[in-house]
SENUDREN-802594 format. One record per atom (N, C-alpha, C): residue number from 1; atom name; x, y, z. Coordinates in nm, 4 decimals. Layout:
! SENUDREN-802594
i; at; u; v; w
NUM; CA; X; Y; Z
...
! end
This chain:
! SENUDREN-802594
i; at; u; v; w
1; N; -2.2441; -14.4192; 8.9758
1; CA; -2.1179; -14.4888; 8.9796
1; C; -2.1161; -14.5082; 8.7649
2; N; -2.2050; -14.5360; 8.7230
2; CA; -2.2146; -14.5265; 8.5597
2; C; -2.1733; -14.4188; 8.4692
3; N; -2.2393; -14.3141; 8.5309
3; CA; -2.2270; -14.1923; 8.4821
3; C; -2.0713; -14.1455; 8.4756
4; N; -2.0128; -14.1749; 8.5840
4; CA; -1.8423; -14.1878; 8.6019
4; C; -1.7917; -14.2382; 8.4865
5; N; -1.8201; -14.3648; 8.5227
5; CA; -1.7097; -14.4841; 8.3842
5; C; -1.7606; -14.4438; 8.2467
6; N; -1.8752; -14.3789; 8.2282
6; CA; -1.9187; -14.3558; 8.0651
6; C; -1.8329; -14.1959; 8.0691
7; N; -1.8007; -14.1110; 8.1494
7; CA; -1.7221; -13.9962; 8.1359
7; C; -1.5758; -14.0564; 8.1331
8; N; -1.5371; -14.1198; 8.2193
8; CA; -1.4055; -14.1774; 8.1749
8; C; -1.3751; -14.1937; 8.0696
9; N; -1.4868; -14.3146; 7.9769
9; CA; -1.4523; -14.3660; 7.8444
9; C; -1.4083; -14.2634; 7.7628
10; N; -1.5342; -14.1461; 7.7756
10; CA; -1.5326; -14.0462; 7.6791
10; C; -1.4006; -13.9550; 7.7040
11; N; -1.3781; -13.9261; 7.8322
11; CA; -1.2313; -13.7940; 7.7791
11; C; -1.1022; -13.9130; 7.7342
12; N; -1.1509; -14.0620; 7.7818
12; CA; -0.9944; -14.1609; 7.7163
12; C; -1.0211; -14.1743; 7.5858
13; N; -1.0980; -14.1816; 7.4874
13; CA; -1.1616; -14.1797; 7.3552
13; C; -1.0650; -14.0227; 7.2974
14; N; -1.1289; -13.9123; 7.3688
14; CA; -1.0971; -13.7823; 7.3503
14; C; -0.9512; -13.7520; 7.3549
15; N; -0.8788; -13.8187; 7.4319
15; CA; -0.7487; -13.7804; 7.4468
15; C; -0.6726; -13.8754; 7.3562
16; N; -0.7581; -13.9807; 7.3143
16; CA; -0.6712; -14.0669; 7.2152
16; C; -0.6358; -14.0271; 7.0795
17; N; -0.7897; -13.9555; 7.0412
17; CA; -0.8169; -13.8953; 6.8864
17; C; -0.7200; -13.7520; 6.9149
18; N; -0.7196; -13.6918; 7.0155
18; CA; -0.6192; -13.5569; 7.0475
18; C; -0.4863; -13.6155; 6.9849
19; N; -0.4466; -13.7069; 7.0477
19; CA; -0.2684; -13.7450; 7.0006
19; C; -0.2551; -13.8189; 6.8952
20; N; -0.3683; -13.8707; 6.8665
20; CA; -0.3611; -13.9648; 6.7307
20; C; -0.3429; -13.9197; 6.6281
21; N; -0.4742; -13.8196; 6.5925
21; CA; -0.5198; -13.7617; 6.4482
21; C; -0.3567; -13.6530; 6.3859
22; N; -0.3527; -13.5926; 6.4739
22; CA; -0.1765; -13.4991; 6.4007
22; C; -0.1080; -13.5951; 6.3571
23; N; -0.0793; -13.6968; 6.4182
23; CA; -0.0159; -13.7926; 6.3333
23; C; -0.0266; -13.8342; 6.2589
24; N; -0.1516; -13.8729; 6.2125
24; CA; -0.1964; -13.9311; 6.1171
24; C; -0.1976; -13.8494; 5.9785
25; N; -0.2648; -13.7357; 6.0471
25; CA; -0.2773; -13.6330; 5.9624
25; C; -0.1295; -13.5957; 5.8216
26; N; -0.0010; -13.5532; 5.9280
26; CA; 0.1171; -13.5659; 5.8962
26; C; 0.1421; -13.6684; 5.8143
27; N; 0.1437; -13.7590; 5.8272
27; CA; 0.1967; -13.8787; 5.7745
27; C; 0.1469; -13.8551; 5.6225
28; N; 0.0659; -13.8377; 5.6092
28; CA; -0.0953; -13.8524; 5.4993
28; C; -0.0110; -13.7365; 5.3941
29; N; -0.0103; -13.5914; 5.4571
29; CA; 0.0482; -13.4740; 5.3680
29; C; 0.1936; -13.5272; 5.3529
30; N; 0.2770; -13.5753; 5.3890
30; CA; 0.4237; -13.5895; 5.4035
30; C; 0.4828; -13.6147; 5.2295
31; N; 0.4134; -13.7643; 5.2075
31; CA; 0.4060; -13.8380; 5.1044
31; C; 0.3397; -13.7608; 4.9881
32; N; 0.2554; -13.6915; 4.9787
32; CA; 0.2108; -13.6234; 4.8694
32; C; 0.3080; -13.5104; 4.8285
33; N; 0.3693; -13.4447; 4.9163
33; CA; 0.4596; -13.3243; 4.8935
33; C; 0.5726; -13.3776; 4.8444
34; N; 0.6216; -13.5428; 4.8409
34; CA; 0.7476; -13.5414; 4.8074
34; C; 0.7864; -13.5399; 4.6035
35; N; 0.8757; -13.4938; 4.5593
35; CA; 0.8465; -13.4589; 4.3953
35; C; 0.9010; -13.5763; 4.3692
36; N; 0.8286; -13.6149; 4.2439
36; CA; 0.8747; -13.7382; 4.1862
36; C; 1.0270; -13.7370; 4.1321
37; N; 1.0563; -13.8564; 4.0793
37; CA; 1.1924; -13.8667; 4.0765
37; C; 1.1849; -13.8672; 3.9417
38; N; 1.1219; -13.8931; 3.8776
38; CA; 1.1496; -13.8205; 3.6725
38; C; 1.0391; -13.8320; 3.6404
39; N; 0.9915; -13.8076; 3.5067
39; CA; 0.8973; -13.8159; 3.4537
39; C; 0.8065; -13.9356; 3.4100
40; N; 0.8689; -14.0511; 3.4171
40; CA; 0.7513; -14.1728; 3.4002
40; C; 0.7213; -14.1920; 3.5439
41; N; 0.7669; -14.1590; 3.6552
41; CA; 0.7240; -14.1955; 3.7618
41; C; 0.5920; -14.1097; 3.7879
42; N; 0.6386; -13.9890; 3.7367
42; CA; 0.5421; -13.8618; 3.7808
42; C; 0.4033; -13.8990; 3.6783
43; N; 0.4030; -13.9509; 3.5233
43; CA; 0.2849; -13.9530; 3.4944
43; C; 0.2117; -14.0573; 3.5360
44; N; 0.3053; -14.1690; 3.6190
44; CA; 0.2072; -14.3153; 3.6158
44; C; 0.1186; -14.2599; 3.7788
45; N; 0.1103; -14.1579; 3.8261
45; CA; 0.1453; -14.1406; 3.9910
45; C; -0.0512; -14.0425; 3.9439
46; N; -0.0491; -13.9886; 3.8377
46; CA; -0.1574; -13.9095; 3.8347
46; C; -0.2429; -13.9278; 3.7342
47; N; -0.3875; -13.8904; 3.7587
47; CA; -0.4963; -13.9308; 3.6743
47; C; -0.4810; -13.8458; 3.5362
48; N; -0.5699; -13.9233; 3.4446
48; CA; -0.5972; -13.8541; 3.3612
48; C; -0.6414; -13.7033; 3.3532
49; N; -0.7244; -13.6767; 3.4116
49; CA; -0.8058; -13.5794; 3.4502
49; C; -0.7212; -13.4910; 3.4549
50; N; -0.5811; -13.5434; 3.5669
50; CA; -0.4957; -13.4409; 3.6372
50; C; -0.3699; -13.3912; 3.5052
51; N; -0.3887; -13.4814; 3.4411
51; CA; -0.2724; -13.4642; 3.3428
51; C; -0.3244; -13.3719; 3.1970
52; N; -0.4395; -13.3471; 3.2060
52; CA; -0.5366; -13.2869; 3.1070
52; C; -0.5079; -13.1524; 3.1944
53; N; -0.5167; -13.1231; 3.3160
53; CA; -0.4887; -12.9929; 3.3672
53; C; -0.3834; -12.9152; 3.3441
54; N; -0.2786; -13.0371; 3.3687
54; CA; -0.1362; -13.0007; 3.3764
54; C; -0.1150; -12.9691; 3.2530
55; N; -0.1570; -13.0265; 3.1276
55; CA; -0.1812; -12.9652; 2.9683
55; C; -0.2022; -12.8563; 2.9093
56; N; -0.3219; -12.8282; 2.9618
56; CA; -0.3648; -12.6817; 3.0001
56; C; -0.2919; -12.5898; 3.0463
57; N; -0.2478; -12.6005; 3.1565
57; CA; -0.1731; -12.5145; 3.2639
57; C; -0.0402; -12.4838; 3.1701
58; N; -0.0071; -12.6140; 3.1372
58; CA; 0.1691; -12.5591; 3.0837
58; C; 0.1449; -12.4863; 2.9471
59; N; -0.0314; -12.5025; 2.8515
59; CA; -0.0107; -12.4407; 2.7354
59; C; -0.0491; -12.2634; 2.7617
60; N; -0.0984; -12.2392; 2.8761
60; CA; -0.1162; -12.1330; 2.9000
60; C; 0.0199; -12.0267; 2.9759
61; N; 0.1425; -12.1293; 2.9856
61; CA; 0.2764; -12.0643; 3.0413
61; C; 0.3075; -12.1157; 3.1323
62; N; 0.2228; -12.1911; 3.2317
62; CA; 0.2880; -12.2460; 3.3865
62; C; 0.3712; -12.3567; 3.3318
63; N; 0.4435; -12.4035; 3.4188
63; CA; 0.5439; -12.4727; 3.4670
63; C; 0.5675; -12.5574; 3.6131
64; N; 0.5976; -12.6115; 3.6104
64; CA; 0.6322; -12.7087; 3.7384
64; C; 0.4681; -12.7495; 3.8337
65; N; 0.3696; -12.7801; 3.7242
65; CA; 0.2673; -12.7916; 3.7891
65; C; 0.2562; -12.9249; 3.8743
66; N; 0.1947; -12.8867; 4.0059
66; CA; 0.1957; -13.0060; 4.1350
66; C; 0.0960; -12.9525; 4.2246
67; N; 0.0950; -13.0817; 4.3497
67; CA; -0.0120; -13.0276; 4.4494
67; C; -0.1161; -13.0302; 4.4171
68; N; -0.1959; -13.1088; 4.3194
68; CA; -0.3250; -13.1121; 4.2540
68; C; -0.4177; -13.1654; 4.3143
69; N; -0.5212; -13.1198; 4.4211
69; CA; -0.6028; -13.1590; 4.4782
69; C; -0.7108; -13.1097; 4.4822
70; N; -0.8665; -13.1893; 4.5088
70; CA; -0.9703; -13.1128; 4.4954
70; C; -1.0009; -13.0392; 4.6041
71; N; -1.0620; -12.9345; 4.5892
71; CA; -1.1140; -12.8472; 4.7019
71; C; -1.2599; -12.8077; 4.6699
72; N; -1.3088; -12.7325; 4.8044
72; CA; -1.4569; -12.7070; 4.7357
72; C; -1.4630; -12.5550; 4.6828
73; N; -1.3843; -12.5213; 4.5987
73; CA; -1.3559; -12.4375; 4.4995
73; C; -1.3796; -12.4883; 4.3421
74; N; -1.2892; -12.5847; 4.3589
74; CA; -1.2923; -12.6818; 4.2496
74; C; -1.1384; -12.7501; 4.2402
75; N; -1.0782; -12.7667; 4.1845
75; CA; -0.9291; -12.8577; 4.1336
75; C; -0.8468; -12.7161; 4.1874
76; N; -0.7530; -12.7637; 4.2831
76; CA; -0.6264; -12.6327; 4.3501
76; C; -0.5064; -12.7040; 4.2642
77; N; -0.3858; -12.6483; 4.2617
77; CA; -0.2681; -12.6388; 4.2006
77; C; -0.1717; -12.5554; 4.2111
78; N; -0.0345; -12.5851; 4.2215
78; CA; 0.0446; -12.4823; 4.2880
78; C; 0.1450; -12.4980; 4.1480
79; N; 0.1977; -12.3851; 4.0866
79; CA; 0.2655; -12.3985; 3.9830
79; C; 0.3589; -12.2479; 3.9684
80; N; 0.4323; -12.2614; 3.8784
80; CA; 0.5271; -12.1457; 3.8381
80; C; 0.5031; -12.0938; 3.7344
81; N; 0.5221; -11.9662; 3.7411
81; CA; 0.4867; -11.8474; 3.6042
81; C; 0.6064; -11.7567; 3.5911
82; N; 0.6060; -11.7377; 3.5200
82; CA; 0.7679; -11.6114; 3.5238
82; C; 0.8576; -11.6155; 3.6190
83; N; 0.8627; -11.6984; 3.6403
83; CA; 0.9457; -11.7455; 3.8096
83; C; 0.9111; -11.7598; 3.9624
84; N; 0.7773; -11.7019; 3.9447
84; CA; 0.6957; -11.6733; 4.0731
84; C; 0.6443; -11.8178; 4.1026
85; N; 0.6172; -11.8469; 4.1928
85; CA; 0.5224; -11.9361; 4.2510
85; C; 0.3983; -11.8977; 4.2503
86; N; 0.2630; -11.9747; 4.2081
86; CA; 0.1599; -11.9301; 4.1959
86; C; 0.0494; -12.0310; 4.2392
87; N; -0.0623; -11.9981; 4.3380
87; CA; -0.1838; -12.1079; 4.3455
87; C; -0.3097; -12.0679; 4.2416
88; N; -0.3441; -12.2082; 4.1702
88; CA; -0.4859; -12.1891; 4.1020
88; C; -0.5413; -12.2646; 4.1220
89; N; -0.6774; -12.2331; 4.0714
89; CA; -0.7875; -12.3141; 4.1084
89; C; -0.8645; -12.3352; 3.9813
90; N; -0.9166; -12.4555; 3.9718
90; CA; -0.9710; -12.4770; 3.8206
90; C; -1.1343; -12.5238; 3.9121
91; N; -1.2502; -12.4578; 3.8124
91; CA; -1.3836; -12.4751; 3.8447
91; C; -1.4320; -12.5934; 3.7492
92; N; -1.5519; -12.6192; 3.7585
92; CA; -1.5971; -12.7095; 3.6966
92; C; -1.5912; -12.7245; 3.5303
93; N; -1.6148; -12.5995; 3.5037
93; CA; -1.6200; -12.6091; 3.4161
93; C; -1.4601; -12.5947; 3.2795
94; N; -1.3611; -12.5930; 3.3802
94; CA; -1.2339; -12.6041; 3.3117
94; C; -1.1695; -12.4525; 3.3178
95; N; -1.2333; -12.3383; 3.3248
95; CA; -1.1499; -12.2051; 3.3894
95; C; -1.0854; -12.2095; 3.5006
96; N; -0.9591; -12.1610; 3.4843
96; CA; -0.8693; -12.1721; 3.5886
96; C; -0.8157; -12.0102; 3.6446
97; N; -0.8171; -11.9758; 3.7260
97; CA; -0.7329; -11.8720; 3.7870
97; C; -0.6587; -11.8664; 3.8432
98; N; -0.5641; -11.7249; 3.9191
98; CA; -0.4800; -11.7576; 4.0192
98; C; -0.5678; -11.6899; 4.1646
99; N; -0.5015; -11.7636; 4.2839
99; CA; -0.5744; -11.7230; 4.3982
99; C; -0.4773; -11.5898; 4.4541
! end
C-alpha cells in the first residue's frame, strides 16, 4: 500500500510540473523580448558590460543590438547589419562572430 501511495505522489508532482513549467518559462521570455520605450529606459535596464558590448558591435557596423544573453558559447546577441538580422556570439576574450 505504501508503494502505491508513493507512486501516486510522484505522478501527481510530475503532472503538476509538466503543466506549470511551460507557463513559467513562457512568462519569463515574454518580458525580455519587449522593446524598450526610449533610450534612457534601455540604458538603465542593461549592465555596463552589455553597454560595452553594444558599443563594440555598433563600432563594427551593427545596429539595433538586442536580446543579449549568456550562453555556453559566450554572450549571444541579435543585431542588424546591412538591413539583415544576424545572430552574434562574443567569446570571453571579447571577439565576436556571426552564427
